[in-house]
All heavy atoms as an XYZ file, in Angstrom:
723
protein
N     -55.343    166.393   -114.037
C     -56.023    167.290   -115.054
C     -56.645    166.525   -115.987
O     -56.050    165.548   -116.547
C     -54.915    168.194   -115.753
C     -55.398    168.990   -116.796
S     -54.068    170.157   -117.298
C     -54.196    169.989   -119.141
N     -57.943    166.755   -116.396
C     -58.688    166.087   -117.366
C     -58.077    166.368   -118.854
O     -57.926    167.414   -119.179
C     -60.172    166.616   -117.361
C     -61.071    165.877   -118.188
C     -62.552    166.328   -118.061
N     -63.284    165.753   -119.070
C     -64.599    166.090   -119.229
N     -65.045    167.221   -118.500
N     -65.311    165.629   -120.180
N     -57.955    165.256   -119.533
C     -57.445    165.471   -120.846
C     -58.595    166.025   -121.796
O     -59.785    165.926   -121.486
C     -57.003    164.078   -121.460
O     -58.019    163.169   -121.619
N     -58.136    166.721   -122.862
C     -59.113    167.270   -123.752
C     -59.236    166.365   -124.954
O     -58.399    165.678   -125.334
C     -58.546    168.658   -124.198
C     -58.284    169.677   -123.061
C     -57.469    170.809   -123.455
N     -56.347    170.448   -124.228
C     -55.679    171.262   -124.941
N     -56.053    172.481   -125.210
N     -54.583    170.800   -125.740
N     -60.467    166.411   -125.576
C     -60.828    165.578   -126.807
C     -59.666    165.686   -127.808
O     -59.286    164.915   -128.430
C     -62.048    166.077   -127.249
C     -62.793    166.591   -126.044
C     -61.616    167.187   -125.162
N     -59.265    167.090   -128.039
C     -58.363    167.300   -129.082
C     -56.991    166.709   -128.723
O     -55.975    166.697   -129.637
C     -58.244    168.678   -129.513
C     -57.944    169.613   -128.327
C     -59.279    170.210   -127.600
O     -60.332    169.634   -127.809
O     -59.084    171.054   -126.721
N     -56.693    166.253   -127.482
C     -55.351    165.707   -127.023
C     -55.271    164.357   -127.641
O     -54.016    163.869   -127.601
C     -55.299    165.757   -125.484
C     -55.168    167.169   -124.961
O     -54.708    168.036   -125.634
O     -55.332    167.285   -123.762
N     -56.245    163.721   -128.042
C     -56.220    162.319   -128.462
C     -55.993    162.294   -129.976
O     -56.249    163.121   -130.719
C     -57.654    161.430   -128.103
C     -57.833    161.613   -126.629
N     -57.269    160.590   -125.793
C     -58.628    162.405   -125.751
C     -57.594    160.796   -124.547
N     -58.339    161.857   -124.531
N     -55.395    161.054   -130.333
C     -55.205    161.014   -131.788
C     -56.640    161.155   -132.471
O     -57.549    160.817   -131.846
C     -54.645    159.570   -132.010
C     -54.098    159.288   -130.667
C     -54.919    159.963   -129.642
N     -56.502    161.305   -133.728
C     -57.803    161.489   -134.532
C     -58.241    160.225   -135.313
O     -58.650    160.322   -136.312
C     -57.621    162.662   -135.472
N     -58.278    159.085   -134.621
C     -58.846    157.905   -135.433
C     -60.195    157.913   -135.525
O     -60.825    157.109   -136.330
C     -58.209    156.743   -134.592
C     -58.238    157.275   -133.258
C     -57.870    158.647   -133.295
N     -61.011    158.678   -134.821
C     -62.426    158.748   -134.844
C     -62.907    159.039   -136.219
O     -62.271    159.777   -136.964
C     -63.036    159.735   -133.908
N     -63.997    158.448   -136.698
C     -64.540    158.590   -138.054
C     -64.667    160.016   -138.244
O     -64.993    160.889   -137.442
C     -65.990    157.929   -138.074
C     -66.509    157.843   -139.374
N     -67.287    158.858   -139.856
C     -66.337    157.052   -140.324
C     -67.647    158.561   -141.095
N     -67.048    157.420   -141.376
N     -64.382    160.554   -139.583
C     -64.380    161.987   -139.819
C     -65.654    162.671   -139.570
O     -65.596    163.847   -139.248
C     -64.004    162.072   -141.408
C     -63.554    161.043   -141.921
C     -65.040    162.660   -142.268
N     -66.724    161.920   -139.482
C     -68.074    162.562   -139.239
C     -68.245    162.712   -137.672
O     -69.021    163.526   -137.164
C     -69.290    161.912   -139.791
N     -67.524    161.811   -136.892
C     -67.728    161.911   -135.430
C     -66.886    162.806   -134.669
O     -67.405    163.507   -133.791
C     -67.474    160.457   -134.891
C     -67.567    160.226   -133.472
C     -68.328    159.461   -135.659
N     -65.652    162.868   -135.094
C     -64.728    163.880   -134.285
C     -65.293    165.288   -134.268
O     -65.257    165.866   -133.061
C     -63.321    163.633   -134.938
C     -62.321    164.493   -134.205
C     -60.973    164.338   -134.761
N     -59.937    165.302   -134.322
C     -59.402    165.307   -133.121
N     -59.841    164.410   -132.237
N     -58.538    166.129   -132.809
N     -65.680    165.832   -135.400
C     -66.250    167.270   -135.248
C     -67.328    167.453   -134.323
O     -67.461    168.394   -133.563
C     -66.601    167.643   -136.690
C     -65.941    166.686   -137.534
C     -65.699    165.441   -136.817
N     -68.197    166.437   -134.268
C     -69.469    166.434   -133.482
C     -68.937    166.424   -131.906
O     -69.546    167.212   -131.116
C     -70.283    165.242   -133.606
C     -71.203    165.360   -135.018
C     -71.928    164.035   -135.147
C     -72.014    166.540   -135.132
N     -68.008    165.535   -131.576
C     -67.510    165.502   -130.276
C     -66.718    166.739   -129.849
O     -67.006    167.113   -128.754
C     -66.676    164.322   -130.112
C     -67.299    163.014   -130.257
S     -66.335    161.456   -129.984
C     -66.360    161.505   -128.153
N     -65.990    167.289   -130.666
C     -65.302    168.588   -130.453
C     -66.194    169.732   -130.142
O     -65.921    170.562   -129.381
C     -64.263    168.914   -131.387
C     -63.083    167.878   -131.498
C     -62.098    168.256   -132.686
C     -62.412    167.977   -130.229
N     -67.221    169.723   -130.877
C     -68.312    170.756   -130.867
C     -69.044    170.757   -129.457
O     -69.351    171.760   -129.057
C     -69.383    170.606   -132.055
C     -69.754    171.789   -132.650
C     -70.738    171.403   -133.887
O     -71.901    171.065   -133.517
O     -70.183    171.356   -134.963
N     -69.228    169.508   -128.961
C     -69.760    169.307   -127.794
C     -68.895    169.034   -126.551
O     -69.384    168.319   -125.614
C     -70.857    168.153   -127.896
C     -71.852    168.144   -126.930
O     -72.374    169.104   -126.386
O     -72.246    167.019   -126.639
N     -67.722    169.513   -126.682
C     -66.600    169.043   -125.675
C     -67.013    169.449   -124.251
O     -66.692    168.730   -123.295
C     -65.322    169.719   -126.066
C     -65.168    171.147   -125.795
C     -63.854    171.842   -126.182
N     -64.045    171.914   -127.724
C     -63.057    172.064   -128.592
N     -61.783    171.882   -128.136
N     -63.244    172.104   -129.781
N     -67.799    170.454   -124.023
C     -68.183    170.788   -122.633
C     -69.116    169.758   -122.002
O     -69.025    169.608   -120.831
C     -68.719    172.140   -122.638
N     -69.773    169.060   -122.806
C     -70.797    167.941   -122.411
C     -70.259    166.547   -122.418
O     -70.875    165.624   -121.921
C     -72.073    168.009   -123.025
N     -69.040    166.501   -122.952
C     -68.529    165.009   -123.092
C     -68.313    164.377   -121.689
O     -67.787    165.109   -120.764
C     -67.123    165.159   -123.771
C     -67.084    165.198   -125.219
C     -65.575    165.186   -125.793
C     -67.939    164.049   -125.952
N     -68.604    163.183   -121.551
C     -68.473    162.420   -120.249
C     -66.886    162.212   -120.220
O     -66.090    162.176   -121.195
C     -68.841    161.031   -120.413
C     -70.368    160.911   -120.109
C     -70.780    159.407   -120.301
O     -70.352    158.669   -119.208
O     -71.541    158.981   -121.059
N     -66.325    162.269   -119.035
C     -64.956    161.935   -118.888
C     -64.528    160.608   -119.531
O     -65.150    159.520   -119.301
C     -64.717    161.863   -117.253
C     -65.804    162.607   -116.766
C     -66.935    162.425   -117.699
N     -63.524    160.585   -120.288
C     -62.998    159.331   -120.946
C     -63.791    159.045   -122.269
O     -63.326    158.138   -122.999
N     -64.796    159.792   -122.551
C     -65.501    159.549   -123.785
C     -64.722    159.660   -125.088
O     -64.557    158.769   -125.985
C     -66.729    160.474   -123.991
N     -63.939    160.724   -125.075
C     -63.109    160.999   -126.384
C     -62.060    159.909   -126.482
O     -61.765    159.407   -127.632
C     -62.393    162.387   -126.407
N     -61.397    159.545   -125.416
C     -60.458    158.530   -125.363
C     -61.002    157.158   -125.826
O     -60.365    156.477   -126.737
C     -59.709    158.330   -124.105
N     -61.961    156.708   -125.283
C     -62.670    155.364   -125.661
C     -62.945    155.364   -127.018
O     -62.911    154.357   -127.881
C     -63.547    154.876   -124.628
C     -64.952    155.734   -124.737
C     -63.885    153.499   -124.775
N     -63.718    156.501   -127.510
C     -64.216    156.529   -128.936
C     -62.855    156.366   -129.816
O     -62.932    155.772   -130.912
C     -65.012    157.705   -129.174
C     -65.383    157.890   -130.718
C     -66.421    157.585   -128.425
N     -61.954    157.199   -129.487
C     -60.732    157.058   -130.334
C     -60.071    155.751   -130.356
O     -59.834    155.292   -131.489
N     -60.102    155.059   -129.292
C     -59.546    153.631   -129.263
C     -60.397    152.747   -130.062
O     -59.867    151.744   -130.785
C     -59.495    153.162   -127.718
C     -58.291    153.755   -126.986
C     -57.965    153.048   -125.781
N     -59.199    152.797   -124.919
C     -59.457    153.666   -123.804
N     -58.773    154.887   -123.803
N     -60.598    153.528   -123.145
N     -61.796    152.942   -129.954
C     -62.716    152.123   -130.795
C     -62.521    152.202   -132.230
O     -62.362    151.247   -132.958
C     -64.112    152.446   -130.299
C     -65.196    151.845   -131.086
C     -65.535    150.425   -130.892
C     -65.755    152.458   -132.217
C     -66.421    149.718   -131.749
C     -66.698    151.851   -132.999
C     -67.016    150.505   -132.665
N     -62.395    153.481   -132.645
C     -62.300    153.680   -134.154
C     -60.821    153.250   -134.636
O     -60.749    152.736   -135.785
C     -62.665    155.010   -134.603
C     -64.106    155.368   -134.715
C     -64.730    156.088   -133.738
C     -64.793    154.800   -135.719
C     -66.162    156.262   -133.790
C     -66.137    154.886   -135.739
C     -66.828    155.754   -134.866
N     -59.910    153.247   -133.813
C     -58.474    152.828   -134.088
C     -58.574    151.346   -134.258
O     -58.041    150.673   -135.183
C     -57.603    153.307   -133.020
N     -59.335    150.676   -133.430
C     -59.390    149.116   -133.506
C     -60.288    148.771   -134.829
O     -59.906    147.848   -135.386
C     -60.218    148.583   -132.149
N     -61.274    149.555   -135.090
C     -61.999    149.304   -136.331
C     -61.172    149.369   -137.551
O     -61.086    148.489   -138.437
C     -63.293    150.264   -136.415
C     -63.890    150.063   -137.805
C     -64.254    149.909   -135.358
N     -60.382    150.541   -137.505
C     -59.403    150.628   -138.761
C     -58.264    149.543   -138.748
O     -58.006    148.999   -139.814
C     -58.738    152.100   -138.566
N     -57.744    149.275   -137.631
C     -56.569    148.201   -137.452
C     -57.175    146.934   -137.939
O     -56.412    146.095   -138.534
C     -56.142    148.196   -136.069
C     -54.779    147.579   -135.831
C     -54.240    147.712   -134.484
N     -55.131    147.955   -133.332
C     -55.479    149.053   -132.677
N     -54.945    150.166   -133.285
N     -56.261    149.050   -131.809
N     -58.505    146.593   -137.757
C     -58.999    145.368   -138.179
C     -59.580    145.425   -139.563
O     -60.184    144.347   -140.010
C     -60.000    145.051   -137.145
C     -59.464    144.642   -135.708
C     -60.656    144.338   -134.618
N     -60.006    143.890   -133.361
C     -59.648    142.841   -133.217
N     -59.753    141.842   -134.035
N     -59.185    142.399   -132.013
N     -59.490    146.545   -140.145
C     -60.138    146.834   -141.497
C     -61.583    146.287   -141.500
O     -62.062    145.714   -142.395
C     -59.345    145.944   -142.519
O     -57.987    146.293   -142.692
N     -62.308    146.711   -140.509
C     -63.681    146.513   -140.361
C     -64.526    147.782   -140.758
O     -63.984    148.893   -140.809
C     -64.120    146.156   -138.952
C     -63.541    144.831   -138.600
C     -63.840    144.322   -137.249
O     -64.767    144.776   -136.620
O     -63.247    143.370   -136.697
N     -65.735    147.619   -140.986
C     -66.521    148.736   -141.367
C     -67.300    149.280   -140.147
O     -67.659    148.543   -139.267
C     -67.639    148.389   -142.332
C     -67.138    147.902   -143.659
C     -68.065    147.493   -144.647
N     -69.407    147.699   -144.075
C     -70.636    147.513   -144.704
N     -70.646    146.821   -145.781
N     -71.772    147.700   -144.193
N     -67.491    150.624   -140.046
C     -68.103    151.129   -138.918
C     -69.581    150.756   -138.773
O     -70.076    150.883   -137.631
C     -67.879    152.735   -138.802
C     -68.783    153.419   -139.884
C     -66.595    153.162   -138.776
C     -68.978    154.847   -139.728
N     -70.158    150.377   -139.794
C     -71.605    149.886   -139.719
C     -71.655    148.508   -139.183
O     -72.778    148.166   -138.948
C     -72.080    150.027   -141.205
C     -72.059    151.464   -141.790
N     -72.797    152.531   -141.171
C     -71.400    152.040   -142.773
C     -72.497    153.572   -141.874
N     -71.675    153.417   -142.704
N     -70.396    147.722   -139.228
C     -70.628    146.444   -138.542
C     -69.344    145.988   -137.858
O     -68.710    145.110   -138.313
C     -70.884    145.499   -139.875
N     -68.945    146.725   -136.809
C     -67.797    146.396   -136.088
C     -67.884    145.120   -135.307
O     -68.977    144.835   -134.900
C     -67.506    147.542   -135.208
C     -68.878    148.039   -135.010
C     -69.609    147.879   -136.283
N     -66.898    144.308   -135.078
C     -66.977    143.041   -134.395
C     -66.926    143.341   -132.859
O     -66.495    144.426   -132.413
C     -65.805    142.274   -134.707
O     -64.583    142.684   -134.226
N     -67.171    142.348   -132.048
C     -67.307    142.554   -130.584
C     -65.751    142.771   -130.225
O     -65.546    143.433   -129.265
C     -67.683    141.175   -129.936
N     -64.709    142.203   -130.956
C     -63.432    142.447   -130.577
C     -63.016    143.869   -130.589
O     -62.201    144.384   -129.761
C     -62.559    141.713   -131.507
N     -63.739    144.832   -131.483
C     -63.398    146.134   -131.400
C     -63.924    146.818   -130.079
O     -63.254    147.731   -129.432
C     -64.013    146.844   -132.566
S     -63.326    146.448   -134.198
N     -65.037    146.358   -129.606
C     -65.520    147.036   -128.405
C     -64.751    146.489   -127.179
O     -64.256    147.213   -126.255
C     -66.946    146.558   -128.208
C     -67.937    147.104   -129.114
C     -68.320    146.468   -130.296
C     -68.527    148.306   -128.878
C     -69.050    146.962   -131.118
C     -69.447    148.927   -129.728
C     -69.733    148.261   -130.915
N     -64.154    145.167   -127.344
C     -63.435    144.717   -126.182
C     -61.955    145.430   -126.107
O     -61.457    145.641   -125.040
C     -63.224    143.160   -126.310
C     -64.406    142.282   -126.136
C     -64.370    140.995   -126.551
O     -63.508    140.612   -127.415
O     -65.115    140.093   -126.138
N     -61.506    145.645   -127.352
C     -60.171    146.239   -127.366
C     -60.182    147.724   -126.928
O     -59.266    148.158   -126.261
C     -59.742    146.167   -128.865
C     -58.259    146.713   -128.988
C     -57.788    146.533   -130.464
O     -58.225    145.510   -131.065
O     -57.116    147.355   -130.901
N     -61.255    148.426   -127.137
C     -61.462    149.735   -126.733
C     -61.747    150.061   -125.237
O     -61.249    150.909   -124.668
C     -62.520    150.479   -127.576
N     -62.484    149.050   -124.633
C     -62.924    149.263   -123.329
C     -62.559    148.073   -122.432
O     -63.066    146.929   -122.586
C     -64.446    149.444   -123.291
N     -61.535    148.431   -121.489
C     -61.128    147.302   -120.694
C     -62.052    147.029   -119.376
O     -61.870    146.120   -118.727
C     -59.727    147.508   -120.220
N     -62.954    147.973   -119.169
C     -63.783    147.901   -117.846
C     -65.148    148.095   -118.392
O     -65.535    148.588   -119.341
C     -63.375    148.918   -116.906
O     -63.810    150.151   -117.343
N     -66.164    147.698   -117.454
C     -67.548    147.751   -117.686
C     -68.029    149.238   -117.819
O     -68.734    149.627   -118.671
C     -68.372    147.102   -116.611
C     -69.790    146.924   -116.883
C     -70.593    148.109   -116.307
O     -70.152    148.777   -115.351
O     -71.652    148.387   -116.844
N     -67.404    149.959   -116.907
C     -67.621    151.493   -117.016
C     -67.246    152.181   -118.239
O     -67.935    152.957   -118.749
C     -67.022    152.195   -115.824
N     -66.070    151.728   -118.623
C     -65.594    152.345   -120.048
C     -66.418    151.932   -121.169
O     -66.727    152.630   -122.127
C     -64.073    152.002   -120.134
O     -63.394    152.509   -118.985
C     -63.511    152.718   -121.350
N     -66.832    150.604   -121.036
C     -67.712    150.065   -122.142
C     -69.066    150.772   -122.204
O     -69.503    151.048   -123.267
C     -67.881    148.570   -121.796
C     -68.826    147.804   -122.692
C     -68.545    147.797   -124.084
C     -70.051    147.519   -122.300
C     -69.517    147.004   -124.865
C     -70.988    146.783   -123.046
C     -70.698    146.481   -124.508
N     -69.590    151.001   -121.095
C     -70.875    151.762   -121.126
C     -70.599    153.225   -121.607
O     -71.510    153.746   -122.231
C     -71.396    151.823   -119.675
C     -72.008    150.552   -119.155
C     -73.261    150.204   -120.092
N     -73.405    148.704   -119.953
C     -73.983    147.968   -120.738
N     -74.573    148.486   -121.876
N     -74.238    146.714   -120.677
N     -69.623    153.940   -121.217
C     -69.207    155.168   -121.722
C     -68.993    155.145   -123.348
O     -69.542    156.023   -123.868
C     -67.940    155.642   -121.150
O     -67.980    156.007   -119.671
C     -67.486    157.158   -121.780
N     -68.462    154.213   -123.766
C     -68.317    153.997   -125.206
C     -69.659    153.874   -125.883
O     -69.991    154.494   -126.915
C     -67.480    152.724   -125.621
C     -67.427    152.462   -127.061
C     -66.762    153.492   -127.842
C     -66.661    151.055   -127.196
N     -70.636    153.078   -125.347
C     -71.918    152.874   -125.976
C     -72.734    154.218   -125.859
O     -73.275    154.433   -126.839
C     -72.651    151.738   -125.154
C     -72.148    150.322   -125.312
C     -73.018    149.242   -124.653
C     -71.941    149.855   -126.975
N     -72.783    154.914   -124.802
C     -73.286    156.152   -124.659
C     -72.800    157.181   -125.777
O     -73.592    157.851   -126.399
C     -73.246    156.699   -123.364
C     -74.336    156.036   -122.305
C     -74.341    156.773   -121.044
N     -73.027    156.743   -120.382
C     -72.524    155.963   -119.490
N     -73.397    154.827   -119.199
N     -71.479    156.007   -118.853
N     -71.548    157.172   -125.872
C     -70.892    158.150   -126.717
C     -71.206    157.734   -128.229
O     -71.480    158.656   -129.099
C     -69.425    158.187   -126.651
N     -71.284    156.512   -128.588
C     -71.500    156.013   -129.965
C     -72.991    156.424   -130.208
O     -73.254    156.753   -131.340
C     -71.283    154.660   -130.154
C     -69.852    154.224   -130.172
C     -69.665    152.689   -130.236
C     -68.970    154.887   -131.313
N     -73.819    156.151   -129.269
C     -75.281    156.465   -129.442
C     -75.405    157.989   -129.838
O     -76.254    158.360   -130.666
C     -76.069    156.100   -128.295
N     -74.645    158.776   -129.147
C     -74.922    160.309   -129.245
C     -74.242    160.702   -130.402
O     -74.795    161.619   -131.301
C     -74.456    160.855   -127.969
C     -74.646    162.389   -127.974
C     -74.460    163.006   -126.591
N     -74.721    164.319   -126.575
C     -74.994    165.196   -125.525
N     -74.644    164.571   -124.404
N     -75.192    166.341   -125.698
N     -72.895    160.302   -130.728
C     -72.111    161.003   -131.659
C     -71.941    160.161   -133.019
O     -71.553    160.689   -133.980
C     -70.753    161.409   -131.185
C     -70.902    162.356   -129.964
C     -70.547    161.766   -128.715
C     -71.282    163.656   -130.070
C     -70.782    162.622   -127.515
C     -71.313    164.429   -128.972
C     -71.169    163.928   -127.731
O     -71.264    164.671   -126.517
N     -72.268    158.857   -132.936
C     -72.047    158.027   -134.076
C     -73.124    157.011   -134.126
O     -72.864    155.781   -134.144
C     -70.633    157.343   -133.914
N     -74.342    157.441   -134.271
C     -75.505    156.653   -134.389
C     -75.436    155.647   -135.579
O     -76.061    154.744   -135.586
C     -76.761    157.478   -134.409
C     -76.161    158.819   -134.981
C     -74.707    158.950   -134.388
N     -74.557    156.059   -136.599
C     -74.538    155.231   -137.780
C     -73.713    153.896   -137.496
O     -73.539    152.996   -138.359
C     -73.923    156.105   -138.986
C     -72.407    156.335   -138.793
C     -72.194    157.689   -137.967
O     -72.980    158.078   -137.200
N     -70.883    158.240   -138.221
N     -73.030    153.910   -136.301
C     -72.123    152.757   -135.928
C     -73.136    151.706   -135.299
O     -73.665    152.000   -134.266
C     -71.071    153.244   -134.999
O     -70.326    154.226   -135.754
C     -70.182    152.087   -134.747
N     -73.087    150.477   -135.845
C     -73.800    149.376   -135.273
C     -73.204    149.007   -133.934
O     -72.068    148.760   -133.750
C     -73.796    148.158   -136.171
O     -74.448    147.141   -135.566
N     -74.043    148.799   -132.908
C     -73.595    148.331   -131.630
C     -74.135    146.881   -131.409
O     -74.039    146.398   -130.330
C     -73.980    149.180   -130.495
O     -75.299    149.343   -130.570
C     -73.177    150.491   -130.571
N     -74.664    146.181   -132.424
C     -75.181    144.804   -132.270
C     -74.179    143.937   -131.683
O     -74.528    142.957   -130.861
C     -75.709    144.378   -133.552
N     -73.002    143.965   -132.163
C     -71.984    142.945   -131.674
C     -71.458    143.277   -130.265
O     -70.898    142.384   -129.561
C     -70.693    142.947   -132.604
O     -70.131    144.096   -132.595
N     -71.876    144.501   -129.738
C     -71.512    144.895   -128.331
C     -72.391    144.003   -127.334
O     -71.968    143.873   -126.233
C     -71.819    146.319   -128.076
N     -73.522    143.344   -127.815
C     -74.246    142.486   -126.893
C     -73.463    141.296   -126.470
O     -73.493    140.972   -125.305
C     -75.440    141.926   -127.702
C     -76.487    142.851   -127.742
C     -77.786    142.413   -128.408
N     -78.351    143.414   -129.421
C     -78.645    143.195   -130.630
N     -78.682    142.008   -131.046
N     -79.073    144.253   -131.417
N     -72.436    140.754   -127.234
C     -71.556    139.721   -126.858
C     -70.817    140.143   -125.699
O     -70.468    139.432   -124.734
C     -70.723    139.356   -127.947
C     -71.325    138.742   -129.143
C     -70.453    138.529   -130.261
O     -69.335    138.075   -130.065
O     -70.831    138.588   -131.620
N     -70.242    141.350   -125.737
C     -69.447    141.929   -124.738
C     -70.193    142.246   -123.475
O     -69.809    141.887   -122.323
C     -68.784    143.347   -125.135
C     -67.894    143.871   -124.031
C     -67.930    143.103   -126.445
N     -71.493    142.686   -123.662
C     -72.322    142.859   -122.494
C     -72.542    141.528   -121.773
O     -72.571    141.425   -120.544
C     -73.800    143.397   -122.907
O     -73.679    144.791   -123.243
N     -72.851    140.462   -122.493
C     -73.050    139.271   -121.837
C     -71.752    138.738   -121.128
O     -71.951    138.151   -120.022
C     -73.343    138.123   -123.042
C     -74.836    138.070   -123.390
C     -75.188    136.803   -124.182
N     -74.535    136.855   -125.489
C     -75.091    137.405   -126.659
N     -76.181    138.034   -126.594
N     -74.436    137.281   -127.847
N     -70.724    139.059   -121.517
C     -69.343    138.726   -120.781
C     -69.385    139.372   -119.474
O     -68.874    139.004   -118.456
C     -68.254    139.061   -121.671
N     -69.956    140.844   -119.439
C     -69.874    141.538   -118.229
C     -71.074    141.143   -117.253
O     -70.878    141.072   -116.036
C     -70.089    143.073   -118.546
C     -68.759    143.675   -119.097
C     -68.777    144.038   -120.298
C     -67.575    143.838   -118.467
N     -67.498    144.535   -120.478
C     -66.756    144.586   -119.390
C     -67.121    143.625   -117.172
C     -65.454    144.824   -119.163
C     -65.723    144.043   -116.882
C     -64.903    144.591   -117.949
N     -72.243    140.722   -117.816
C     -73.335    140.417   -116.968
C     -73.889    139.015   -116.923
O     -74.846    138.710   -116.345
C     -74.410    141.506   -117.468
C     -74.084    142.836   -117.311
C     -73.925    143.644   -118.520
C     -73.958    143.406   -116.156
C     -73.699    144.947   -118.523
C     -73.601    144.735   -116.057
C     -73.475    145.527   -117.182
O     -73.166    146.828   -117.213
N     -73.131    138.230   -117.860
C     -73.459    136.911   -117.705
C     -74.611    136.372   -118.469
O     -75.417    136.663   -119.089
């Protein structure tokens, strides 16, 4: 059974979670979970959503597919979140 976005803890940024729940029918499988893990990592590391480190992306996504899901979800639901440091993670996947 596919988990529902509301089944995940609510670490997502307050502006992001409602957008994702509003669009729940169109969410990619795993998007809510990976976005939740990402924002939990940002909070745990006391980083700003406007400048998260590569470590937040690495912590949230253990596979290349999950990493890509995270990037697509952030672009759609959290465009205010910088993905510049994700380039380091991309280089690790693609060399």
